[in-house]
Structures are given as structure tokens and as C-alpha cells.
N, C-alpha and C positions, 0 to 999 in steps of 0.2 A: 027321599034323600037322594042326592045326586051321587053317582059312583065315580071313585077316583081310578083314572086309566091305569092299567097295569104297568105300562113303560114307565110311568111317573113313580109309581111305587118301588120299581126295580131301581131306577136311578137314584132315588133318594134313599134306598137300602145301601146302594154302593158306596154312596158319599159318607152315609153315616158309619159304616164299616170302615172305610178308610180313615175317617176322623178318629174312630176309636182304635183302629191299629197303630195311627201315628202317636196318640196318647199313650198307649201302652207300650210302644217302642221307646218314647221319650221317658217313660217312668222307669222302664228297664235299664236304658242307658245311664240315666240319672244314679240309680242305684249302683250300677257297675262302676261308673267313674267317681262315685263318692268314696269307694273302697280303698284303703291303704295299699291293699294287694295290687290293685289296678295301677295305682301310681307307681309302685315299684316296678312293675311289668313294663308300663309305658316309658319310664326313663331308661330302662334297660333296653328295650326295642329300638327307642329313638336313638340311644347312643350308638347301637349297632349300625343303624341306617346311616347317621351323620359322621360316624368315627370320631365320636367325641363323649366326653363325660357329661351327662345332661342331669339338670335340675329344673323341675316343672313348678310354676308358682300356682297355676290353676288348671282344673280339668273340668270340663263340662260338655254335655251334648250339643252338637251343633247340627241345626236341620233336623232331618230324620235318621240318615244312616251314617252320620260323621260324629267322631269324638274330637273336640278342639284342646289342644295342649297349649296353653297361653302363658305368657311371661317367661319364656324359656332361656335359660342360661346354659351356654354350652362352653365346655372348657376343653379347646380343640388342641391337637398336638402341637408342642412347642415349635417354633420358627427361630433358627439362630439362637437356641437356648432360652428363649422367652415364652411363656405361656400366653395362650389367647382365651380371654373371656369375653364371649360373644352373645348378645342378646339376640333373641329370636321372636317376632311378634306371634307367631302362631304357626303351630304344626297339627295339621288335619290327618287323621286316621279315617280313612273311608272304607265302608264294609259293604258287601252285598247283602241283600235281604236274607238270603239262605244262611249266610254267616251269623247273622244277628238271631235268626230263629233257632240256630243250634248253639248259640253263644260260643262261637269259635272266634276269639279276639287277638289270637296270637299272631295271625297273618293278616294285615289289613289288605284290601284289594288294592289300594292307592295311598299314597303318603303326598300329602300336599304341603309343600315348605313355603311359608309366605316370609318375604323379605330377609333371605338368609344373609349372612355377612361372615364369611371367613377366608382364611389365607393359606394358599399351597405354597410352601416354600421349599422347592428342591429343583434341581435340574433333570432328574429322571422323571419319567411320565408316572403320574400318581395312581398306580393300579388299585392301591388298597382303598381308595375311595369307591371302587365300584365292586368290590367283593360282597356277596351276599352275606347277610347276618348269620353268623354261626356256621359260614362255609367249611364245609369237611367235616362238621360235628353234627349239628341237629338236622340237617338236611333242609333247613327253611331256604326259600328261594327269594331274591331280592323283589319287593313289589314296585309297582309303578310309582315312581317319585316324581311329582308335578310342582315343577317350580314356578313361582309368581313373585317377581321383583326381587329385590335383594342385591347383594354385592359379592363377587368372588374375585379374589385377587391371586394371581398366578405369579410368583417371584421367579424371574431368569437369574439366579445368582451368578450365573457365569458372566452375563452381561450387565449386571448391576442395574436391571431394568426389570417392569413388570407389566403384566397385561391385567386389566380391571375390567370386569364384565359387570354391567347393571342394567337394570329393567329386564331381568330375565324371565323368558317365557319358553317352557319347554317340558319335555318328559326324558326320564330315563327308566327303562324297563327291561325285563328280561328278553332275552332273544334265544336263537337255538344254541343248544348245548351250554357251555360255560360263558357264553358271550353276552355282554349288555349292549343294548340299542340305546343310541343317544340321538337327541333331536331338539335343539334349543336355538334361540333367537336372542340376541342381546345387544346392547349398547357397548361399544368398547372404547377404552382410552389407555393410555400408556404408550406401548409401542404401536399400537394401532388405534386410530381414532374413527369411529364410525359404527355402521350397522354391520353386524356379522351373524352368520348362521353356521352352526357346527352340528354335522350328522355323521353318523357311522356306527361302528362296533368296536367294543373294548373286551378283550378276553382277560380278566384279571388274574385266572388261573394260570394261563400260559404266557401272561405277560406279553400280549401282543395287541395291537389296535390299528385299525384302517378307518380313518377319520377324513371327512372332506370339509375344508374351511371356505365358505362362501363369502365373499367380499362384495360390498355394495357401496360405491362411491367412499371408500374407506381410506383415509390418509395415514401416513407414517407419522410417527413422533416428530415434533419440531427439533429434538435433540439428537434424531438419526440423521447423520450427513448425507442423505440421498434425496434427489430432487423430484421423486415420482410422488403424484398426488392422484387422488381419485380412483383408487385402485378397484376394479371390478372383475369378477371372474372366481374360478374354483382352483383352490390348492390343495392337493392330497398330501395327507400326513400318515405315513406307514412307517413303523418302527422309528429310526431316527433320520429318516429321509423325508425329503419334501419334492413333490412332483407338480408343476404348472404348465399349463399349455394356454397360450393366447390370453394371458391375464392383460385386460385392457387398464391403461394408465394415462395420466398426462404429465409430459414432461415439458416443463416450460412452456405450457400453453399448445404444444403439440401433442397429438394423438400418438400412442405408442402401444405395442403388444409385446409382452415379455413371454418367453417359453424357457424352460429349462429344468434342471436337475440339481438338488442339493444333497449330496450324500456324506454323512458324518462317518469317517473312517477312523474310530478311536482318538477323536479330537483333532484330526488332520482331515478336514473336509476335502472332498472332490466336487467342483462346481461346473456345471455346463450351463451358459447362459446365452440366449440370443434375443436381440430387441430390435423391432422395425419401428421406425419412428416416420409420422407422416402417414396420410392416407395412401391408398392404392395408387390413385392417378397422380399424387404430388407427393412421392415418397422423399424425404429429406436425407436420411442415411440408415443404413442397416449394418449391425454389427454383433459379433458375439465372440466367446473365448471359452477356453476349457483350462481349468486350473485344478491341479493335483498337488495339494501341500505335503502329501507324503512322499510323492516323487519329485517333489520341488520343481515342477514344470508348469508354464503357461504358455498358451499359444491362441491365436484369434485373428480377426480380420475386422476392418472397418471399412464399409463400402459407401462412398457418396454419390455412386451413380457416374454416369458419363466416363467410364473408364477410370474413375479416381478410388482407387482400391489399395489399402494397405493392409500388409500382412505384418504380424509380429509374432515373435517366440523367444523365450528366454528362461532364465532360472528365477524362481520365486521362493519366497520365505516369509515366515512371519516372526517379527521381532517386538514382542510386547504389543504396544498399542500401534505398531507400525508395520505395514505391508510393504515389502521391498522387493523389486524386480531389477536385477544385477547379476550378469549383463542382459540387455534387452535388444534383440536384431529386429530392425523394421526394414521390410522388403529385401532383406538378404543383404543390403548395402550399408544402411545407417547403424551405428552402434550407440547404444545410450543405456540409461538406467532410469527407473521411476520409484517413487515413494509416496504412500499414502499413509495419512494419519487416520486411523479408525474413529477416534474419539472427536476430533475437530472437522475432518472432511477435507482438510488441507492436503493439496498433493503438488509434486513436481516432477516434471518429465523433461529429461535432456537426451538430446541425439547430437551425433557428430559425424562429419565425413571428411576425411582429409583437413582442411585447413578451415572448415565451416562447422560452428558450433551453435546450437540453439536450445534454450531451455524455457520450459512453460511453467508457470506456477499459478493455481487457481485453488478453489475449493468446489468439492462435489456438489453443493447446494446451490451455488450462484454460478454466474456468467461473467465474473469479472476476471481478466486475464493480465499476468505480468509477463511479457516475453523478453528474454535478454539473449542477445546473438552477438556473435563475432564472426564476420564473413570476410575472408581474405580472397581477393580477385573472384567476386562475383560477377558473372556476366549477364548485363541487363540492358536492354535497349541498345545493344552494341557497344556498351561502355564496360570498362574494367574497374570494379568498385572495391575499395578496401575499407571496412568500417566496423565499429564496434558500438553498441548502443542498446536501447530499450524501446519496446513498445507497450502501451497500456491500453488495454480495452475495456470499456464498461457498457454493460447492458442497460439501455434506457428504461426499460421496465421488464421485470421478471416473468410476468405471465403474458404471452403474446397469444394473438389469435392463430388460428391453424395455418395461415400462410404467410404471416408476417413475422419478421424479427428485425431488431434494429439495435445497433452498436455506435457508440462513439469511441474513437481513438486518439491517442497522442504518440507521438514519435520524437525520440531525441537522441544524439549521438555523442559519444566521447571523442570520435575523430571520424572523417569523412573525406576520403580520397577517391578522386575519379581521375583515371587513366594518368596515375602518379602524379596527379596535381592536388595538392591538399587544398580543401575548402574550408570554409569555416562550418562549425557543427550544424549540423541538420536538425531542425525543431519544426514540428507541424501537427495538424490535426487532420482527421478525416472520418467518414462514416460508413457504416457496413449494414446493408438491407438485403434483401432477396435480388435486388437489381444489381448488386455489385458494390463496389466502393466508390463513393461520391463525396462531394463536399472537401476534397483534397486540397490543403492549403500547407505547403511545406517551404520554408525559408532556409537559405544559406546566409547568414548574417543580413546585411542590409542591401546586399547586391542583387541576390537572387530569389526568385520565388516561383514555386510550381502549383498550378491549379488544375482541377479537371475531375475525371472521373474514369473508372475501370469497371466495364460491364461485360455483358455475354455470359458464356458458360464458364466453367472451371477448366473444361478441356480446351476451348478457344476464348480466351479472354480477349476482348477488344478496349483499346485505350483511346481517350480524347483528353489529352493533357496539353498544357501550355506552360513553358517555362519563361519567365520575363527577366532581364537583366536591366540593371540600372546602375549607369555611371561607372561601369566595370572597367577597371585600368588593364588594358591588353599586355601592358609591359611586364604584368607578374606571371604571365603564362609563358612557359619555355618548352612544355611538352604537351601533346594531345595524343590520346590513344597509345601513349609509350612512344611517341615519335617526337623528335625535335623540330619546334617551328622556326621560321626565319629568325636569324639571330638578333635583328634589330626590329622587332615588331611592336607598336605602341599605338596608344590612342584611349578614347573614352568610348565605351560600348552601351548601347542602349538598343531594347528590341525584344523580340521574342521567338521562341522555337516551338513549334507545334508537332505532337506525336500524335498520330491518328492511325487507326487500324489494328490489326492483328498484334497483340502484344509481344509475340514472339519475333515478328518482323515488321515494326510499324513503318508507315510513310513519315519522313521527317521533313517538315517546312520551316524554313528560317528565314526571318526579315529583320535585319539589324541596322541600325545607323552608327556611324563611327565619326567621333569629332577629334581633329587635331591628330590624324592618323599618321602611322609610319609603318611602311613595309620595305625592310631592307634599308636601301638608300634612298627609297622613294617616301618622301612625306607629303601629305595632303591634308586639306582643310576639313573636308568631311567626305563620306562616302555611304553608300547604300550597298547592302550585301543580301543578296536574296539566293535561296538554293532550295531545291526540292528532291527528293529520291529516297531511295531504301539503302540501308547500310549494306555494303561500306562505300557507296559511290554516291556522291552528292553534287549533281551538276548545278552550275550557277545560271541564274536567271536575272537578266536585266540589272545586273550589278554594275555600279559606277562609282568613281571617285572624283573629286573636284580639287583642283588646285588653283586658286584664283579663278580665271574665267575658263581655263582649261577644263575639258571632261575627258576622263578615261574610262576605257571600259573593261571590266574583268569577265573573262571567259574562260571555259573549261570546267573542271571539276575537282573536288578534294576526293582523293582515293584513299582509303584507310588501309588498303592493302600494302601500299608502298612504304618505304622507309621515310622518303620524302613525301609527305602526303600533299605538299604544294607543287608537286612535281608537274601536274596537269593544268596549272593555272597560268593564265596569260594576261598581261595588262598592255590594251592596245588604244592607240588614238582614234578619232572619229573615222580617218581613211584605211582603219585596220592595220595600222603600223604598230608591230610589237615592239613595246619598250621595255618588257620586263617578262621572263619567261623561267619558270622553276626548273631547276636541274636536280636529278636524283643522285645524292652523294651518300655512300655507305662506307663506313669505316669497319673493317674486320679486324677485330681484337686479337683472335686466335693467332693469326699469321702476320699481324701488322701491316696488311695490304689496305690500299685505298682504291674503292672502284667508283668509276664517274660512269653514268649512264645518261642518256638524254639526246635530244635532237641537236642539231648544230645551230647555235643562235645567229640571228640574222646580221648582217653587218650593221644595221641600226642600233644594234644593242650589243656591242663588243664587250668581251669578258674585261673588267677592269683589275680583277686581282684574284689570285687563288692563295690561300694562305690556311696554316693549320694552327689551331690554338686549343687550349684546355676548355672544355665545357663542363658543366657540373649538373648531370641529371640527378634528381633526388633519389636516393636510396632510403626508402622510408622505412623506419623502425616503429611499427604499430604498437609495440607493447607499452612503452611510456610516452608516446607522442614525440620524442625528440626525433630531428631530422639528421640524418648523416649524410653527408655528400662524399662521393668517391671520385677521385680525380681521373677523368677519361680524356681521350684525343678526340677532337672533332675537327671538321673540315667545313670551310665556308667558300662558296663561289659567288661572287657577286657581279653586278653589271653597275656601270656608272651612267646615270642619266640625268641630264640637265634640263630643268623647265624653265 
């Protein structure tokens, strides 16, 4: 007879012993769970763990060392006066083998909650959910709670919103002293949408907590009017305060990092926030602010780089759904106010200085802007501009790539006055990109159109603009740059004016044709006017006028610093004989005196007359668009030339 090896006998004995032990354990657990006494105990203990009244439909052994409580109905604490009846698929009590051997069922080593579903409805932290069962009485400690699936709703009643956690995986177990350790992962929706992890400690006895909220490509709810998406990073939640450092986010397609502190001061929060937009090499802008609603103060800055930095400070307060900043001082020079609607995200910011006022209206979630402005005596390109109008800017797409953005805009005015000369209303369109302002196409009625672009940096913008004139009646122009023009100027003007270079002091190049022209007592069939220079001095170049077969040359320059800007212009024949030359004439209204200055005219062009008459420079009323003329005295000095 063949002998069986000892090792095989030993292994077989161990297996048989394990099977027998498992069978005995199952029989014992079956007897335990079948008793009504254990049912009452299980309902009481589960109620203590879940802070609810529990009714168990079925109790049975589960595997070797677990007891399954199935078809569980929970009556949770009421929320807003309404009771909650919640069903629970399964509640597992897990025991160590030593506990089963000694029949110690009072304190499970671990409780596994399968697919829980309940609501926490309060603004205060729910410390009671972390208290040990019988805390302060029986001395029992909280076992490890193992969550699998289910749903937890946390109602934030002050905001009228909620956070819903689903697909929950994690544990809650006893830590040192009276603290409880939390470590769970879940899918969130509501205020937050995405994957989140929560870990840290809660002390339900001393009512303190120190938790970390880890975000992983988490989005804010669509009804929260903030443009941040893809939040990733850690937020520390201790007491009523939040702390966050370099939380990554996407702001309209740009990478952003957010750092700050939110402190709750009995309902009046103090917030310190800083945001950096763009990567290190290509920073778009950086800004931050400090808000203390208790002290009603706000201060901060926005830095666009290239020395384009704006500081602001002012008084801040909350008025229901609105956040109001009034007054608000920008760069210590501009005064304004701002208002934000927390529910819709709509906001409006207005600033003014002297006679210039601008307001911007938009929504925090979008990049469409409505800009209204009233600008009196704005100095631009050497011109004095008085206007009131609107600019509408629309984002072509809301989610840009890291280095791109693109807007389209429209502009229209209620009135438009250049150098005291009323023009037809300005209308036009343009585009904004990282390269500047392009596709500019602005018109003044049917006579003038400006096209081109403005590029370069914010600090040193450069222009390439062209203003075209078509069949413009020069007889309608009496003043330019607040200076009177020759009394009898006329003709039909066509041509273009090019504005190139540094926008603060561009080079001006003009090429114009004049038909049926008139200059004082000189009339002519056609003319070519060319000039090139920098304001305020524009030398004429190869400029001519024709009268029949005769050709006359225009020399000299237009000087905007003189009261008579034409004083430096001469009309010469082919052999350089001067037939007309400007003279500077100034009327001093204060003392009633007349000043005549200029070189002596040659004998070939003697003065024909000097007379004084009324002239009517426009005194513009910009409020209602009406023009009011005041009667002043003017002086005209002419020469008589016969062709």
C-alpha cells in the first residue's frame, strides 16, 4: 500500500478545518441574525451610526465575517420641516474573527454603507454626523465607515444651492483623541461639477474641522456667474475660512492660477484674492484685490504689463443681490463707481475725469462689452475731439487657445466734432486680436472713411491708418484746429490722409485733389495738395493749382501753432513770383485791439483791402446737438490777383 506524504495530509487537514470553521461561523451567524434581539440591536446601532431612525427588512450572514442588513429604510432628520425616508441597499457589519469567537457583536470593526442617499440641510458644519454612537454615555467609539456608491446632498441654504456627491468611495474612521479622519473620493455636481477628493480631520466634540478639498478638472456650476473652468488644486477648509494657493483654472481659454483667503467674519467676509493669467513667458495680466465688507473697504490692482498698471480703492457694500463700489478711485485720478449683480453676473463700471466719462457694462461669464462714453476735448492725433457715443465689443469665440483672442466691435456716435467742426455721426467696425486693432472701417456720412490698423504694444502703439475723402465741399469748413480758415475757401476735395508710426506723434501724409477750387480771391480749375510731416507743422510738397493753362505752385507749410495756420503758405508762378501770401491776423477780444504780423508783401501782390466784419465761429452745445453761434469780430486781409 502506497503511503500518503505527510505534507499533503497536513494541507488537507488545514483545508478541511477551514471549511469546517467557515461552516460553523456561518451557522453561528445565521442563528445570531435570526434572533429578534439582534434585529433590535442592529437597528439601534445603525441608527446611531447614520444619525437616523432605521428599519431593517432582512438580516443575513454575508461571506464569513460580515452581517448584511438589507432593504434598510432610514428616516433622516427633517430638512426645512420635511422628513426624509431614504432606502439603503445594504449595510454591512464586518467583525474580526476574535470578535466572532467571543461573540462581541456590539462594536463592528467596520461598517460598509452601500449606495447611501441622504440630505444635509444646514449652513453650519454638520458635526453631529461624525459623533461616535453613544458619545459621552456608553463609551463606544466610531467604527470605520466604508462608503460604496450612493448620494449625499449638502444644501447651502444661504446661497440657495447644493453640492451633490455621487459614486462615493472612501472611509471615515476614528483618529487621535476625539477627532475623526475622513478620506473619500466622489463625483460632484451642483455648485461644483467633476471629480473631487476630501481628506482631513473633524472634531465633533470641540466642533472644529481641518479639511482639504482636492479638485481635478472641476467646473463651477453653469448658474454661478464666474468664467472659471477646469479647476485643479487644493483648497483648505478650516472653521469658516478657506485658503487656496496656486489653484489652476482656465479663464476663457487662458491658463490661470488663483491664490487667496476667504474669511467669514460673522456674515461679513474678508477676501484676499490674486490671479495670474497666461503662462510665465506670455503673461496676459495679473491682478488682485482685498475686500473687507465689515470695514466696507476694497483696494487692489490690475497689471497688464509694459507699465500698464491700474490701482483702485474705494468703499464697498452689499445690497441684497448687488455688490456696490461707490465711490471708486482709479490711479488716484479717476473717480467712478461699480455694481455687480451676484445672481445674473451683470456688472457696470463707470469712471470720469474732468469732462470725460466712460462706462462699461458686461457679464462676468462672457466677453461681450457695451462701452458708453462722453468725451469733451479729447486730444488724439493732434486733433481736438468732442463726441458722445457707444462701442460694442463681441467675443468671436468664448474658449480661445493659450495665445489667441479675437473680438469684433462696432462704434457709433450721437455727435462728432473735430476741431470745432461738426461732422456727420461716426459709424464703423473693427477687430481686436493679440496683434492689435485691425480691419478698422469707420465712416463719417458719405464723405469720409478711415481704414487701417493699430498695432504694437500698449505702451507704444503704432498706427497705419488711411482717411479717404470723397467729393467733400470745402466751403463748409470755416475753422480747423480751432483756427479760422481763409474767408472764401471752396472746391470739391478728393484724396487720402495717411497716419503712420507712433500713435502719440504719427507722421501725417496727405494727397488731395481739388476741383473748382477757391482760395480767397483766387479761384482755380483744379489742384493737387501734397504734404508730409509731424504735427503741428506740415510742409507742402509738389503742390500745384491750375487756372486754364496757367500753373501755380503752393509752397510753405501749414502751422497749427499759429492763429492763422495759412500764414506760411505762398502761391507762386513758375518763375517764383509770389501772387498770394498768408498774413497772420489776430483779434484780441479782451482789449479790442487788432494785431497784424507777417512779412511785407511784394509789389507784385499789393494789398487790395483791409476790412473788419462779423464772423461766426461755432460755439457747440454738445448736450442736445443744437449749434449756438456767438457774434465775434474778425479781420480779413486780402490781395487782388488777376489771372
